[in-house]
FIMI-613354 format. One line per 2 residues: their letters; for each residue x, y, z of C-alpha. Coordinates in Angstrom, 3 decimals. Layout:
<recs>
a	X/Y/Z ~ ...
</recs>
This chain:
<recs>
mf	92.747/124.455/82.050 ~ 90.160/126.649/83.795
sq	89.622/124.050/86.514 ~ 93.355/123.964/87.260
il	93.380/127.742/87.696 ~ 90.392/127.524/90.044
ev	92.062/124.767/92.080 ~ 94.873/127.176/92.900
tl	93.101/130.524/93.158 ~ 89.836/129.555/94.829
pv	91.397/128.443/98.149 ~ 93.585/131.576/98.258
fg	90.653/133.911/97.704 ~ 88.531/131.841/100.099
ia	91.049/132.224/102.914 ~ 91.360/135.950/102.171
lv	87.568/136.282/102.301 ~ 87.346/134.440/105.624
gy	90.037/136.714/107.084 ~ 88.278/139.823/105.787
ly	84.933/138.734/107.216 ~ 86.493/137.820/110.566
er	88.114/141.242/110.841 ~ 84.907/143.050/109.874
ln	82.853/141.135/112.455 ~ 85.314/141.057/115.373
gs	87.778/143.836/114.690 ~ 91.398/143.268/115.435
dm	94.344/145.005/117.032 ~ 97.227/144.821/114.576
ds	99.714/146.760/116.733 ~ 101.241/143.647/118.294
an	101.476/141.808/114.945 ~ 103.082/144.837/113.309
ri	105.571/145.177/116.176 ~ 106.559/141.496/115.902
nm	106.996/141.828/112.135 ~ 109.180/144.921/112.418
nl	111.297/143.630/115.314 ~ 111.705/139.983/114.332
fv	110.776/139.051/110.779 ~ 112.070/142.063/108.843
pa	115.591/141.798/110.346 ~ 115.558/138.038/109.724
ll	114.566/138.622/106.095 ~ 117.293/141.241/105.644
fy	119.879/138.912/107.192 ~ 118.827/136.147/104.804
vv	119.026/138.411/101.751 ~ 122.461/139.734/102.724
se	123.764/136.243/103.495 ~ 122.684/135.068/100.034
ki	124.719/137.871/98.420 ~ 127.984/136.921/100.173
pd	130.092/134.751/97.844 ~ 131.250/131.377/99.088
sp	134.784/131.219/100.399 ~ 137.246/129.596/98.000
ew	138.149/125.987/98.607 ~ 141.848/125.620/99.487
</recs>
């Protein structure tokens, strides 16, 4: 049971650690990534959520 939990969580925490260390060593400019998220991905996510709430049209 414990090994199954580690198989899932260890890679996730490992990738997070690598990203943290990379940022601490090199620094990063997040302005462009934040701008892309706000201008592209957030509207796409909102469109998806709204489209899932619209009921299907009745079959005639």
